[in-house]
N, C-alpha and C positions, 0 to 999 in steps of 0.2 A: 462836836461829837464828844460824848462821854466815854470814860474808860470802859464801862460796861458794853457800850455799843461797839467799840473797837474790838474788845475781846470776843464778842459774839460774831463779828465779821471774820476774825482770824480763825475762830473755831469752825465756822461754816466752811471756810476755804480749806482748812486742814482736813475736814471730812470729805469735801469734794475730791481732794487729792489722795484720800485714803492714807494719810500719814499719821503714824502713832507719835506719842510724845517721845518715845525712845528713838524713833527714826529722826524726828525733828531735832533732837539733841545731837545725834551723830552728824547730821549733815550741816547743822548750823554752828556746831562747836559751843553751844550754850548748854550748861548743865541742866539735868532733869529737875533738880530742885528749883533752879531759877525759872525754868519754864512753868513748873507747877505754881510758883508764886505769881507769875504773870497771869496765868489762866484763873487763878483764885482772886485776882483783882488787887493783889498787893503791889507795893512799889518795886519797880525794877528800873535800871538805868535806861535812859532814852536810847542809847546805842543798842541795847538789847531789843527794845521794841522795834527799832529800825531794822535790825538783822532779821527778826521774825517776819515782819511784814514784807521786806524785800525778797526773802527766800520763798514766800508764798505768792509772790507776784502781786502784792498789794502796795499801795503807797502808805505814807505815815498815818493817813486818816482812815485806812482800811478800804479804800476804793481800789478796784481791780485795775492793774496797769498792764498785765499780760494775760492773754486768754488761757483757759485751762489746757487747751490743745497745745499751744506753744510751750507752756510751762511743763507739761508732761513730756514733750519732745526733748526739751532741755534737760530734764531730769534723767531721761532714758540715755541721752548722749553722755552725760556726766557719769552715769552708772557704768556704761560700757567702757569708758576710758579708765575708770577705777578698776574694773574687773580685768582689763587688759594689762594694767600695771602690776597686777598680782602674779601674772604668769612669768 
């Protein structure tokens, strides 16, 4: 798989989950500039690629490892726990 193909798969999954670059940065702990470099096809650390793909329910090659439904349930649960921690 080429870098372009991986980026395309990651972008598709990001759109399916309706996640913005800003939200992806917040939940991943990766800086917006680093994410922009990744999506532009520039070099980033392999650990960054792994964080992005794992967060979106993809493996390192961009193949789906978690269904969208399960991933959305997981995100909803994490969001609820975070919101409860603010109270």
